[in-house]
gemmi code that builds the backbone of each chain (N, CA, C; Angstrom):
import gemmi

chains = {
    "A": [
        ("MET", (1.557, 13.828, 17.594), (2.839, 12.380, 17.405), (2.957, 12.759, 18.770)),
        ("ARG", (3.176, 11.925, 19.710), (3.645, 11.651, 20.656), (4.364, 10.563, 20.620)),
        ("LEU", (6.012, 10.990, 20.141), (6.901, 9.713, 20.105), (6.784, 8.962, 21.095)),
        ("GLU", (7.274, 9.530, 22.214), (8.048, 8.885, 23.841), (7.285, 7.487, 24.107)),
        ("TYR", (5.743, 8.096, 24.118), (4.443, 7.202, 24.111), (4.207, 6.109, 23.526)),
        ("PHE", (4.744, 6.415, 21.973), (4.149, 5.347, 20.726), (2.730, 5.783, 20.523)),
        ("GLN", (2.556, 6.912, 20.930), (1.364, 7.379, 20.110), (1.823, 7.953, 18.475)),
        ("MET", (1.233, 7.360, 17.637), (1.924, 8.207, 16.126), (0.850, 9.036, 15.376)),
        ("ILE", (-0.532, 8.847, 15.595), (-1.187, 9.706, 15.155), (-1.678, 10.734, 15.781)),
        ("THR", (-1.725, 12.146, 15.100), (-2.363, 13.411, 15.730), (-4.191, 13.338, 15.597)),
        ("ARG", (-4.219, 12.670, 14.381), (-5.934, 12.463, 14.612), (-6.253, 12.367, 13.263)),
        ("VAL", (-7.773, 11.499, 13.096), (-8.034, 11.118, 12.252), (-8.856, 11.989, 11.614)),
        ("VAL", (-8.575, 12.102, 10.021), (-8.848, 12.794, 9.080), (-10.078, 12.264, 8.415)),
        ("GLU", (-9.988, 11.556, 7.914), (-11.365, 10.472, 7.272), (-11.180, 8.893, 7.331)),
        ("PHE", (-12.513, 8.781, 7.088), (-12.559, 6.869, 7.288), (-13.576, 6.915, 6.278)),
        ("ASP", (-13.590, 6.007, 5.675), (-14.582, 5.725, 4.586), (-14.840, 4.272, 4.809)),
        ("ALA", (-15.775, 4.080, 4.900), (-16.159, 2.310, 5.348), (-16.681, 1.316, 4.187)),
        ("GLU", (-16.840, 2.372, 3.239), (-17.407, 1.632, 1.781), (-16.425, 0.955, 1.352)),
        ("LYS", (-14.889, 2.335, 0.794), (-13.729, 1.822, 0.428), (-12.946, 1.641, 1.344)),
        ("LYS", (-13.274, 1.415, 2.175), (-12.163, 0.644, 3.676), (-10.757, 1.149, 3.435)),
        ("THR", (-11.063, 2.596, 3.757), (-9.741, 3.624, 3.398), (-9.661, 4.227, 4.419)),
        ("LEU", (-8.521, 4.798, 5.285), (-8.970, 5.986, 6.513), (-7.184, 6.545, 6.253)),
        ("VAL", (-7.439, 8.131, 6.493), (-6.347, 9.064, 6.291), (-5.944, 9.729, 7.853)),
        ("ALA", (-5.116, 9.309, 7.946), (-4.506, 10.405, 9.495), (-3.470, 11.192, 9.146)),
        ("ALA", (-3.787, 12.249, 9.983), (-2.278, 13.491, 10.150), (-1.392, 12.587, 11.150)),
        ("ALA", (-0.580, 12.928, 11.351), (0.599, 12.838, 11.942), (1.564, 13.541, 11.848)),
        ("ASP", (1.414, 14.895, 13.246), (2.492, 15.764, 13.371), (3.753, 15.407, 14.102)),
        ("VAL", (4.888, 15.469, 12.521), (6.215, 15.032, 13.857), (6.641, 16.170, 15.113)),
        ("PRO", (7.072, 15.984, 16.207), (7.109, 17.442, 16.889), (8.201, 17.825, 16.838)),
        ("ALA", (8.820, 19.276, 17.187), (10.071, 19.718, 17.003), (11.048, 19.374, 18.087)),
        ("GLU", (10.472, 18.797, 18.783), (11.454, 18.064, 20.143), (10.707, 16.855, 20.810)),
        ("SER", (12.166, 15.951, 21.015), (11.503, 14.160, 21.694), (12.882, 13.996, 21.960)),
        ("PRO", (12.853, 13.283, 23.260), (14.144, 12.287, 23.347), (14.463, 11.283, 22.277)),
        ("VAL", (13.607, 10.751, 21.178), (13.751, 10.286, 20.389), (15.140, 10.994, 19.196)),
        ("PHE", (14.879, 12.264, 19.538), (15.612, 12.706, 18.204), (17.189, 13.179, 18.694)),
        ("GLU", (16.637, 12.929, 20.023), (18.228, 13.348, 20.845), (19.251, 11.948, 20.936)),
        ("GLY", (18.168, 10.947, 19.994), (19.194, 9.833, 19.825), (19.389, 9.174, 18.356)),
        ("HIS", (18.766, 9.943, 17.934), (18.520, 9.372, 16.327), (18.175, 10.722, 15.974)),
        ("PHE", (19.492, 11.171, 15.797), (21.082, 10.738, 15.632), (21.538, 11.990, 16.310)),
        ("PRO", (22.357, 12.048, 17.005), (23.007, 13.644, 18.147), (23.325, 14.278, 17.155)),
        ("GLY", (22.759, 15.674, 16.688), (22.714, 16.802, 15.766), (22.792, 16.219, 14.818)),
        ("TYR", (21.888, 15.399, 14.273), (20.934, 15.329, 12.752), (19.675, 14.362, 13.097)),
        ("PRO", (18.996, 14.985, 13.922), (17.588, 14.540, 14.042), (17.144, 14.181, 12.848)),
        ("LEU", (16.135, 12.755, 12.979), (15.564, 12.121, 11.910), (14.475, 10.990, 12.762)),
        ("LEU", (12.912, 11.134, 12.494), (12.267, 10.106, 12.510), (12.442, 8.746, 12.125)),
        ("PRO", (12.661, 8.074, 13.125), (13.641, 6.713, 13.007), (12.465, 5.743, 11.840)),
        ("GLY", (13.230, 5.304, 10.724), (12.135, 4.552, 9.923), (11.094, 3.005, 10.840)),
        ("VAL", (11.346, 3.243, 12.312), (10.401, 1.806, 12.600), (9.245, 2.843, 13.338)),
        ("LEU", (9.452, 4.173, 13.457), (8.284, 5.065, 13.613), (7.436, 5.268, 12.730)),
        ("MET", (7.719, 5.393, 11.404), (7.307, 5.199, 10.124), (6.351, 3.949, 9.927)),
        ("ILE", (6.645, 2.902, 10.107), (5.952, 1.594, 10.441), (4.795, 1.624, 11.119)),
        ("GLU", (5.519, 1.913, 12.091), (4.552, 2.685, 13.427), (3.130, 2.985, 12.774)),
        ("ALA", (3.588, 4.617, 12.397), (2.347, 5.386, 11.921), (1.649, 4.427, 11.340)),
        ("MET", (1.839, 4.123, 9.900), (1.244, 3.326, 9.128), (0.453, 2.126, 10.059)),
        ("ALA", (1.086, 1.782, 10.632), (0.695, 0.429, 11.740), (-1.032, 0.938, 12.705)),
        ("GLN", (-0.584, 2.082, 13.091), (-1.825, 2.173, 13.608), (-2.684, 2.957, 13.332)),
        ("THR", (-2.509, 3.731, 11.849), (-3.750, 4.146, 11.082), (-4.426, 3.018, 10.270)),
        ("SER", (-3.358, 1.990, 10.211), (-4.333, 0.785, 9.516), (-5.043, 0.253, 10.686)),
        ("GLY", (-4.814, 0.190, 11.677), (-5.137, 0.109, 13.294), (-7.012, 0.409, 13.281)),
        ("TRP", (-6.454, 1.604, 12.860), (-7.857, 3.019, 13.442), (-9.102, 1.992, 12.013)),
        ("LEU", (-8.560, 2.263, 11.222), (-9.104, 1.656, 9.917), (-9.917, 0.003, 10.486)),
        ("ILE", (-9.256, -0.846, 10.837), (-9.774, -2.391, 11.279), (-10.729, -2.035, 12.810)),
        ("LEU", (-10.094, -0.995, 13.471), (-11.163, -1.160, 14.127), (-12.152, -0.326, 14.043)),
        ("GLY", (-12.465, 0.307, 13.118), (-13.455, 1.122, 12.411), (-14.276, 0.430, 11.681)),
        ("LEU", (-13.884, -0.579, 11.216), (-14.652, -1.686, 10.364), (-15.073, -2.660, 10.757)),
        ("ASN", (-14.436, -2.881, 11.933), (-15.179, -4.030, 13.017), (-15.715, -3.135, 14.304)),
        ("ARG", (-16.045, -2.157, 14.411), (-17.361, -1.068, 14.653), (-16.670, -1.415, 16.202)),
        ("LEU", (-15.596, -1.287, 16.262), (-14.982, -1.198, 17.662), (-15.235, -2.634, 18.681)),
        ("THR", (-15.015, -3.492, 17.829), (-15.513, -4.862, 18.793), (-13.850, -5.844, 18.879)),
        ("ALA", (-13.213, -5.444, 17.681), (-11.701, -6.361, 17.808), (-10.677, -5.529, 17.528)),
        ("MET", (-9.575, -6.050, 18.161), (-8.450, -5.214, 18.056), (-7.336, -6.135, 17.533)),
        ("PRO", (-6.765, -4.575, 16.399), (-5.722, -5.229, 15.441), (-4.423, -5.199, 16.372)),
        ("PHE", (-3.530, -6.263, 16.139), (-2.364, -6.415, 16.625), (-1.207, -6.704, 15.163)),
        ("LEU", (-0.297, -5.971, 15.122), (0.840, -5.954, 14.048), (1.374, -7.513, 14.319)),
        ("VAL", (1.435, -7.661, 13.244), (2.126, -9.787, 13.416), (3.192, -9.356, 11.732)),
        ("GLY", (3.080, -8.776, 11.419), (4.149, -8.410, 10.248), (3.763, -7.660, 8.968)),
        ("THR", (4.902, -7.485, 8.130), (4.751, -6.082, 7.308), (5.703, -7.081, 5.842)),
        ("ASN", (5.295, -6.219, 5.068), (5.499, -6.903, 3.400), (6.116, -5.854, 2.810)),
        ("THR", (6.981, -5.736, 1.708), (7.426, -4.745, 1.385), (7.366, -3.287, 0.979)),
        ("THR", (8.134, -3.221, 3.063), (8.257, -1.907, 3.265), (9.627, -1.133, 2.796)),
        ("LYS", (8.843, 0.401, 2.781), (10.217, 1.152, 2.402), (9.923, 2.360, 2.604)),
        ("MET", (11.111, 2.647, 2.989), (11.303, 4.509, 3.611), (11.977, 5.027, 2.634)),
        ("ARG", (11.428, 6.028, 1.682), (11.529, 6.656, 0.623), (12.894, 7.774, 0.820)),
        ("ASP", (12.401, 8.717, 1.976), (12.844, 10.067, 2.195), (12.884, 9.849, 3.886)),
        ("PHE", (14.488, 10.868, 4.294), (14.509, 11.142, 5.668), (13.288, 12.194, 5.802)),
        ("VAL", (12.459, 12.161, 7.271), (11.685, 13.165, 8.341), (11.938, 13.535, 9.131)),
        ("LYS", (12.209, 14.942, 9.087), (13.034, 14.861, 10.119), (11.970, 16.405, 11.079)),
        ("PRO", (12.361, 16.288, 12.273), (11.416, 17.302, 13.288), (10.427, 18.318, 12.705)),
        ("SER", (9.254, 18.740, 13.667), (8.458, 19.652, 13.119), (8.049, 19.373, 11.327)),
        ("THR", (7.461, 18.140, 11.158), (6.978, 18.054, 9.765), (5.863, 17.379, 9.686)),
        ("PRO", (5.121, 17.958, 9.157), (3.263, 17.330, 9.265), (3.281, 16.316, 8.463)),
        ("LEU", (2.764, 15.086, 8.791), (2.648, 13.964, 7.700), (1.074, 13.261, 7.667)),
        ("MET", (1.212, 12.945, 6.565), (-0.459, 12.441, 6.387), (-0.400, 10.648, 5.785)),
        ("VAL", (-1.032, 9.937, 6.696), (-0.202, 8.583, 6.741), (-2.268, 7.927, 5.914)),
        ("HIS", (-2.191, 7.046, 4.810), (-3.433, 6.506, 4.339), (-2.858, 5.164, 4.503)),
        ("ALA", (-4.721, 4.475, 4.621), (-4.275, 2.791, 5.101), (-5.503, 2.513, 3.907)),
        ("GLU", (-5.532, 1.323, 3.503), (-6.703, 1.116, 2.798), (-6.629, -0.863, 3.107)),
        ("LEU", (-7.316, -1.084, 3.584), (-7.942, -2.508, 3.369), (-7.986, -3.511, 2.068)),
        ("ILE", (-6.922, -4.602, 2.262), (-7.097, -5.352, 1.195), (-7.011, -6.463, 1.171)),
        ("GLY", (-6.976, -7.307, 2.689), (-7.441, -8.749, 2.951), (-8.175, -8.458, 4.214)),
        ("ASP", (-9.081, -9.206, 4.301), (-9.505, -9.493, 5.412), (-10.434, -10.851, 5.635)),
        ("GLY", (-9.800, -11.663, 6.562), (-10.013, -12.580, 6.695), (-10.722, -13.365, 8.071)),
        ("SER", (-10.545, -14.497, 8.719), (-10.972, -14.915, 9.976), (-10.295, -14.549, 10.765)),
        ("GLY", (-10.148, -13.204, 11.774), (-8.971, -13.295, 12.531), (-8.024, -12.866, 12.197)),
        ("TYR", (-7.659, -12.195, 10.820), (-6.544, -11.535, 10.442), (-7.016, -10.440, 9.194)),
        ("ALA", (-5.985, -9.165, 9.521), (-6.357, -8.170, 8.631), (-4.873, -7.843, 7.413)),
        ("VAL", (-5.235, -7.619, 6.458), (-4.254, -6.959, 5.821), (-4.355, -5.422, 5.364)),
        ("THR", (-3.297, -5.287, 5.130), (-3.733, -2.991, 4.510), (-2.681, -2.839, 4.012)),
        ("LYS", (-2.772, -1.935, 3.088), (-1.343, -1.061, 2.190), (-1.710, 0.411, 2.535)),
        ("ALA", (-0.726, 0.691, 3.220), (-0.474, 2.141, 3.700), (0.609, 2.517, 3.290)),
        ("PHE", (0.333, 4.307, 3.369), (1.671, 4.814, 2.705), (1.639, 6.346, 3.424)),
        ("ILE", (2.681, 7.327, 3.565), (3.250, 8.391, 4.446), (3.263, 9.223, 3.032)),
        ("THR", (2.835, 10.620, 3.449), (3.346, 11.002, 2.823), (3.576, 12.754, 3.332)),
        ("ARG", (4.243, 13.491, 2.435), (5.023, 15.292, 3.177), (4.672, 15.810, 2.017)),
        ("GLU", (3.567, 16.827, 2.144), (3.123, 17.632, 1.062), (3.125, 16.797, -0.069)),
        ("GLY", (2.483, 15.911, -0.164), (1.851, 15.128, -1.276), (3.103, 14.193, -1.976)),
        ("LYS", (4.023, 14.286, -1.132), (5.223, 12.896, -1.802), (5.159, 11.888, -0.895)),
        ("ARG", (5.367, 11.095, -1.258), (5.333, 10.006, -0.960), (6.688, 9.558, 0.431)),
        ("VAL", (6.377, 9.387, 1.338), (7.859, 8.987, 1.826), (8.214, 7.618, 2.487)),
        ("ALA", (7.264, 6.844, 2.751), (7.402, 5.343, 3.146), (5.963, 4.479, 3.116)),
        ("GLU", (6.529, 3.645, 2.896), (4.991, 2.382, 2.217), (5.173, 1.147, 3.107)),
        ("ALA", (4.082, 0.349, 3.118), (4.216, -0.744, 3.414), (2.999, -1.707, 3.300)),
        ("GLU", (2.955, -3.080, 2.645), (1.877, -4.051, 3.357), (2.047, -4.535, 4.891)),
        ("ILE", (0.757, -4.542, 5.547), (0.796, -4.801, 6.828), (-0.240, -5.863, 7.583)),
        ("LYS", (0.274, -6.812, 8.191), (-0.544, -7.666, 8.524), (-0.818, -7.830, 9.798)),
        ("PHE", (-2.439, -7.978, 10.435), (-2.824, -8.097, 11.957), (-3.312, -9.111, 12.161)),
        ("ALA", (-3.128, -9.761, 13.126), (-3.819, -10.396, 13.797), (-5.503, -9.737, 14.647)),
        ("VAL", (-6.313, -10.177, 14.086), (-7.777, -9.230, 14.804), (-8.075, -10.178, 15.960)),
        ("LYS", (-8.074, -9.594, 17.210), (-8.927, -10.634, 18.375), (-10.161, -9.750, 18.976)),
        ("THR", (-10.901, -10.328, 19.582), (-12.092, -9.694, 20.253), (-11.569, -8.844, 21.341)),
        ("PHE", (-12.391, -7.433, 21.695), (-12.013, -6.765, 22.676), (-11.450, -7.888, 24.052)),
        ("PRO", (-10.756, -7.847, 25.152), (-10.616, -8.556, 26.313), (-11.991, -8.238, 26.775)),
        ("ASP", (-12.953, -7.129, 27.040), (-13.326, -6.803, 28.270), (-14.001, -5.354, 27.537)),
        ("PRO", (-15.190, -5.106, 28.337), (-15.275, -3.537, 28.551), (-14.557, -2.744, 28.747)),
        ("LYS", (-13.849, -2.497, 29.469), (-13.108, -1.796, 29.926), (-11.887, -1.275, 29.320)),
        ("PHE", (-11.808, -2.584, 28.345), (-10.496, -2.110, 26.998), (-11.307, -1.311, 25.525)),
        ("ALA", (-12.712, -1.937, 25.681), (-13.658, -1.162, 24.862), (-14.289, 0.323, 25.363)),
        ("ALA", (-13.987, 0.934, 26.396), (-14.053, 1.956, 27.243), (-12.644, 2.737, 26.782)),
        ("MET", (-11.862, 2.004, 26.758), (-10.205, 2.775, 26.405), (-10.238, 3.061, 25.007)),
        ("ILE", (-10.441, 2.521, 24.310), (-10.007, 2.651, 23.070), (-11.191, 3.760, 22.435)),
        ("ARG", (-12.732, 3.611, 23.170), (-13.623, 4.827, 22.780), (-12.641, 5.647, 22.777)),
        ("GLU", (-12.359, 6.151, 24.402), (-11.922, 7.321, 24.922), (-10.798, 7.727, 23.901)),
        ("TRP", (-9.763, 7.202, 23.123), (-8.228, 7.291, 22.486), (-9.114, 7.262, 21.572)),
        ("GLY", (-10.343, 7.272, 20.332), (-10.796, 7.651, 19.545), (-11.641, 9.030, 19.363)),
        ("GLU", (-11.618, 9.466, 20.745), (-12.306, 10.594, 20.882), (-11.248, 11.713, 20.829)),
        ("ARG", (-9.812, 11.299, 21.778), (-9.136, 12.005, 21.615), (-8.683, 12.318, 19.826)),
        ("LEU", (-8.546, 11.462, 19.442), (-7.895, 11.532, 17.987), (-9.257, 11.998, 16.701)),
        ("GLN", (-10.026, 12.395, 17.670), (-11.449, 12.906, 16.400), (-12.134, 11.682, 15.403)),
        ("PHE", (-12.133, 10.352, 15.892), (-12.326, 9.403, 15.261), (-13.807, 10.009, 14.511)),
        ("PRO", (-14.255, 9.788, 13.524), (-15.588, 9.854, 13.400), (-16.892, 8.660, 13.477)),
        ("PHE", (-16.695, 8.692, 14.974), (-17.820, 7.268, 15.059), (-19.282, 7.100, 14.492)),
        ("GLU", (-19.477, 8.924, 13.770), (-21.053, 8.596, 13.130), (-20.777, 7.360, 11.844)),
        ("LYS", (-19.729, 7.459, 12.009), (-19.410, 6.376, 10.207), (-19.294, 5.609, 10.559)),
        ("LEU", (-19.308, 5.094, 12.001), (-19.230, 3.236, 12.332), (-20.535, 2.779, 11.661)),
        ("ASP", (-22.063, 3.497, 11.170), (-23.034, 2.880, 10.699), (-23.100, 1.803, 9.680)),
        ("ALA", (-22.073, 2.954, 8.739), (-22.041, 2.764, 7.497), (-20.720, 0.898, 7.707)),
        ("ALA", (-20.146, 0.885, 8.633), (-19.174, 0.089, 8.573), (-19.574, -1.359, 8.438)),
    ],
    "B": [
        ("MET", (-5.887, -27.040, -15.262), (-6.238, -26.629, -14.136), (-5.877, -27.158, -12.628)),
        ("SER", (-5.440, -26.541, -12.003), (-4.239, -27.263, -10.494), (-5.689, -27.794, -10.117)),
        ("SER", (-5.513, -28.838, -9.253), (-6.281, -29.213, -8.213), (-6.123, -28.923, -6.936)),
        ("THR", (-6.952, -28.693, -5.970), (-7.120, -27.970, -4.804), (-6.048, -28.366, -3.891)),
        ("PHE", (-5.514, -29.419, -3.804), (-4.030, -29.499, -3.135), (-2.837, -29.109, -3.635)),
        ("GLU", (-2.813, -29.073, -5.075), (-1.954, -28.689, -5.968), (-1.535, -27.146, -5.586)),
        ("THR", (-2.332, -26.123, -5.568), (-3.060, -24.886, -5.539), (-2.122, -24.464, -3.775)),
        ("VAL", (-2.901, -25.488, -3.099), (-2.290, -25.373, -1.895), (-1.164, -25.792, -0.853)),
        ("SER", (-0.537, -27.030, -2.190), (0.621, -27.142, -1.483), (1.610, -26.418, -1.911)),
        ("LYS", (1.412, -25.324, -3.186), (2.268, -24.848, -3.997), (2.265, -23.192, -2.696)),
        ("ILE", (0.697, -22.927, -2.320), (1.135, -21.893, -1.008), (1.721, -21.844, -0.241)),
        ("ILE", (2.067, -23.277, 0.670), (2.036, -23.599, 1.230), (4.258, -23.749, 1.417)),
        ("SER", (4.571, -24.180, 0.371), (5.929, -24.267, -0.432), (6.528, -22.604, -0.597)),
        ("GLU", (5.945, -21.686, -1.135), (6.013, -20.605, -1.243), (6.070, -19.687, -0.016)),
        ("THR", (4.980, -19.937, 1.017), (4.845, -18.711, 1.965), (6.509, -19.345, 2.743)),
        ("CYS", (6.370, -20.589, 2.874), (7.015, -21.283, 4.359), (7.918, -21.612, 4.111)),
        ("ASP", (8.541, -21.565, 2.712), (10.151, -22.210, 1.978), (9.880, -23.548, 2.730)),
        ("ILE", (8.943, -24.614, 2.485), (8.861, -25.909, 2.352), (9.195, -26.374, 0.901)),
        ("PRO", (10.092, -27.606, 0.541), (10.135, -28.314, -0.153), (8.862, -28.840, -0.312)),
        ("LEU", (8.710, -28.321, -1.983), (7.402, -29.085, -2.882), (6.920, -30.749, -2.145)),
        ("GLU", (7.992, -31.767, -2.628), (8.155, -32.898, -2.445), (7.836, -33.248, -1.195)),
        ("LYS", (7.825, -32.485, -0.033), (7.511, -32.702, 1.387), (6.462, -32.723, 1.367)),
        ("ILE", (5.659, -31.931, 0.889), (4.180, -31.509, 1.065), (2.963, -32.666, 0.869)),
        ("THR", (2.330, -33.553, 1.745), (1.557, -34.526, 1.296), (0.535, -34.382, 1.525)),
        ("PRO", (-0.632, -34.760, 0.541), (-1.994, -34.487, 1.254), (-2.265, -35.295, 3.373)),
        ("GLU", (-1.474, -36.245, 3.241), (-1.158, -36.734, 5.199), (-0.516, -35.432, 5.844)),
        ("SER", (0.087, -34.759, 5.012), (1.043, -33.736, 6.183), (-0.080, -33.067, 7.108)),
        ("HIS", (0.312, -33.064, 8.847), (-0.546, -32.037, 9.405), (0.595, -31.120, 9.380)),
        ("ALA", (-0.284, -29.788, 8.836), (0.243, -28.282, 8.669), (1.300, -27.965, 10.222)),
        ("ILE", (0.814, -28.018, 11.032), (1.368, -27.946, 12.261), (2.356, -29.156, 12.762)),
        ("ASP", (2.093, -30.403, 13.063), (2.907, -31.649, 13.441), (3.863, -31.715, 12.134)),
        ("ASP", (3.840, -32.075, 11.093), (4.586, -32.479, 10.433), (5.480, -31.238, 9.352)),
        ("LEU", (4.855, -30.137, 9.154), (5.677, -29.172, 8.314), (5.824, -27.892, 9.521)),
        ("GLY", (5.511, -27.991, 10.646), (6.146, -27.203, 11.646), (5.832, -25.577, 11.356)),
        ("ILE", (4.232, -25.550, 10.527), (3.792, -24.288, 10.392), (3.402, -23.759, 11.717)),
        ("ASP", (3.583, -22.604, 12.067), (2.980, -21.578, 13.733), (1.633, -21.219, 13.000)),
        ("SER", (1.225, -20.388, 13.624), (0.104, -20.036, 13.578), (0.285, -18.527, 12.791)),
        ("LEU", (1.562, -17.713, 13.128), (1.783, -16.288, 11.895), (1.929, -17.006, 10.651)),
        ("ASP", (2.547, -18.101, 9.987), (2.668, -18.452, 8.717), (1.600, -18.721, 8.453)),
        ("PHE", (0.500, -19.097, 9.195), (-0.629, -19.862, 8.737), (-1.590, -18.646, 8.837)),
        ("LEU", (-1.444, -17.818, 9.459), (-2.394, -16.848, 8.644), (-1.994, -16.051, 7.722)),
        ("ASP", (-0.572, -16.048, 6.887), (0.209, -16.024, 5.363), (-0.830, -16.718, 4.331)),
        ("ILE", (-0.677, -18.065, 5.056), (-1.000, -19.300, 4.491), (-2.644, -19.135, 4.184)),
        ("ALA", (-3.542, -19.066, 5.086), (-4.760, -18.430, 4.722), (-5.412, -17.160, 4.167)),
        ("PHE", (-4.620, -15.869, 3.935), (-4.778, -15.197, 3.272), (-4.649, -15.313, 1.862)),
        ("ALA", (-3.828, -16.174, 1.437), (-3.203, -16.733, -0.113), (-4.379, -17.641, -0.509)),
        ("ILE", (-4.904, -18.779, 0.248), (-5.897, -19.342, 0.034), (-6.918, -18.684, -0.087)),
        ("ASP", (-7.570, -17.911, 1.153), (-8.562, -16.854, 0.854), (-8.915, -16.444, -0.738)),
        ("LYS", (-7.416, -15.503, -1.234), (-7.542, -14.743, -2.316), (-7.342, -15.945, -3.420)),
        ("ALA", (-6.576, -17.047, -3.498), (-7.024, -18.249, -4.544), (-8.082, -18.698, -4.738)),
        ("PHE", (-8.864, -18.422, -3.834), (-10.264, -19.741, -4.159), (-11.492, -18.692, -4.132)),
        ("GLY", (-11.096, -17.299, -3.630), (-12.424, -16.251, -3.136), (-13.409, -16.630, -2.361)),
        ("ILE", (-13.100, -16.918, -0.992), (-13.556, -17.730, 0.292), (-12.914, -16.859, 1.108)),
        ("LYS", (-13.633, -17.183, 2.119), (-13.092, -16.810, 3.810), (-12.721, -17.910, 4.334)),
        ("LEU", (-11.643, -18.185, 5.007), (-11.296, -19.386, 6.052), (-11.531, -19.537, 7.264)),
        ("PRO", (-12.616, -20.247, 7.793), (-13.127, -19.429, 8.803), (-12.140, -20.236, 10.052)),
        ("LEU", (-10.851, -19.419, 10.166), (-9.891, -19.714, 11.353), (-10.603, -19.407, 12.004)),
        ("GLU", (-11.123, -18.482, 12.805), (-11.016, -18.104, 14.619), (-12.439, -19.348, 15.042)),
        ("LYS", (-13.471, -19.690, 13.981), (-14.516, -20.936, 14.385), (-13.769, -22.263, 14.628)),
        ("TRP", (-12.289, -22.934, 13.663), (-11.918, -23.718, 13.905), (-11.042, -24.096, 14.991)),
        ("THR", (-10.742, -22.665, 15.490), (-9.676, -22.439, 16.731), (-10.539, -22.977, 17.864)),
        ("GLN", (-11.737, -22.192, 17.603), (-12.502, -22.356, 19.200), (-12.913, -23.923, 19.052)),
        ("GLU", (-13.602, -24.246, 18.028), (-14.401, -25.868, 17.782), (-12.917, -26.854, 18.742)),
        ("VAL", (-11.362, -26.803, 18.190), (-10.402, -27.603, 18.500), (-10.296, -27.124, 19.851)),
        ("ASN", (-10.135, -26.173, 20.490), (-9.805, -25.506, 21.673), (-11.328, -25.857, 22.809)),
        ("GLU", (-12.380, -26.194, 22.273), (-13.484, -26.752, 23.063), (-13.327, -28.077, 22.887)),
        ("GLY", (-12.224, -28.482, 22.153), (-12.347, -30.136, 22.027), (-13.651, -30.788, 21.127)),
        ("LYS", (-14.746, -29.899, 20.398), (-15.201, -30.218, 19.565), (-14.789, -30.755, 17.853)),
        ("ALA", (-13.727, -30.727, 17.447), (-13.164, -31.146, 16.916), (-11.341, -31.074, 17.118)),
        ("LYS", (-10.959, -32.023, 15.931), (-9.386, -32.493, 16.542), (-8.325, -31.784, 15.561)),
        ("THR", (-7.443, -31.611, 15.883), (-6.425, -30.381, 14.689), (-6.289, -30.825, 13.534)),
        ("GLU", (-6.467, -32.097, 13.373), (-6.280, -33.310, 12.421), (-7.755, -32.836, 11.636)),
        ("ASP", (-8.890, -32.577, 11.640), (-9.716, -32.118, 10.720), (-9.452, -31.396, 10.186)),
        ("TYR", (-8.995, -30.072, 10.798), (-8.710, -28.996, 9.672), (-6.912, -29.034, 9.364)),
        ("PHE", (-6.367, -29.159, 10.037), (-5.148, -28.836, 9.384), (-3.944, -30.022, 8.748)),
        ("VAL", (-4.742, -31.232, 8.399), (-4.020, -32.198, 7.663), (-4.458, -31.653, 6.369)),
        ("LEU", (-3.966, -31.802, 5.310), (-3.807, -31.188, 4.183), (-4.959, -31.341, 3.186)),
        ("GLY", (-4.772, -32.697, 3.286), (-6.485, -33.352, 3.019), (-7.694, -33.477, 3.230)),
        ("ALA", (-7.678, -32.960, 4.448), (-9.240, -32.403, 5.066), (-9.030, -30.994, 5.050)),
        ("LEU", (-8.109, -30.180, 4.760), (-8.425, -28.989, 4.754), (-8.489, -28.655, 3.058)),
        ("CYS", (-7.925, -29.398, 2.257), (-8.472, -29.499, 1.118), (-10.396, -29.530, 0.759)),
        ("GLY", (-10.235, -30.801, 1.613), (-11.652, -30.952, 1.298), (-12.752, -29.857, 1.743)),
        ("LYS", (-12.362, -28.831, 2.946), (-13.116, -27.985, 3.536), (-13.013, -26.477, 2.853)),
        ("ILE", (-11.857, -26.548, 2.006), (-11.867, -25.384, 0.912), (-12.567, -25.744, -0.219)),
        ("ASP", (-13.179, -27.057, -0.676), (-13.907, -27.193, -1.671), (-15.147, -26.941, -1.458)),
        ("GLU", (-15.389, -27.521, 0.157), (-16.620, -27.596, 0.552), (-17.181, -25.852, 0.504)),
        ("LEU", (-16.054, -24.845, 0.599), (-16.552, -23.615, 1.234), (-16.504, -22.932, -0.326)),
        ("VAL", (-16.211, -23.098, -1.758), (-16.053, -23.246, -2.754), (-17.368, -23.595, -3.473)),
        ("ALA", (-17.720, -24.661, -3.342), (-18.680, -24.845, -3.404), (-20.264, -24.531, -3.286)),
        ("ALA", (-19.734, -24.247, -1.888), (-21.122, -23.188, -0.840), (-21.280, -22.114, -1.666)),
        ("LYS", (-20.033, -21.322, -2.133), (-20.121, -19.888, -2.320), (-20.906, -19.675, -3.859)),
        ("GLY", (-20.800, -21.047, -4.627), (-21.522, -20.930, -6.274), (-22.877, -21.711, -5.918)),
        ("ALA", (-23.102, -22.000, -4.789), (-24.343, -22.444, -4.754), (-25.442, -20.938, -4.748)),
    ],
}
model = gemmi.Model(1)
for chain_id, residues in chains.items():
    chain = gemmi.Chain(chain_id)
    for i, (resn, *xyz) in enumerate(residues, 1):
        res = gemmi.Residue()
        res.name, res.seqid = resn, gemmi.SeqId(i, " ")
        for name, pos in zip(("N", "CA", "C"), xyz):
            atom = gemmi.Atom()
            atom.name, atom.element = name, gemmi.Element(name[0])
            atom.pos, atom.b_iso = gemmi.Position(*pos), 0.0
            res.add_atom(atom)
        chain.add_residue(res)
    model.add_chain(chain)
structure = gemmi.Structure()
structure.add_model(model)
structure.setup_entities()
């Protein structure tokens, strides 16, 4: 996680094109300017960043299922719940499953666990748009490489 | 069994909080009911689920943008229900 860059995922752990699921690790850093303000003396991962972590995990799932040709953009969430506080230096696992796949949109169910216990969940909606140009596609591929996205599994998508 | 229009109007009413009596087969989803593209994604998701189809929204939007179709061909509810019936029939064929 690089909170100040809005990069919430540390690495992709598992991508299953058949089940339409993806699991990502998201390691909350020990220190970040975010924690200096949220809250002074009582640092907690903001709930909106938990939503962002679920959205980005869902995003990589949708990218994979579209064989890295279309970009999902967050447009809404339903039934979002933050069930517990998350402190700095906490390893999290983020799970996403595709539950709706339409023409130009996608819907996922996602949740975050800490040591197996659920700390947040949401249903998330995306508009899905074709990549604007090859440069953008290359940027996404590079980003995926940093996250250890299993590109070899794209053939099954 | 509900008609296509009854199902679609109920979806629109619940998704966009529009009174059911304001929704008619002649209503234009955008011009008359004020449904925006984000709400329409929710409606499309609910219609896809209810009828077991996939509304080709991207194709329709492209046709409208290219001047090959008018918005009323797809977004007046009577016409939309006709398209849904065609997609349901094609699925069963």
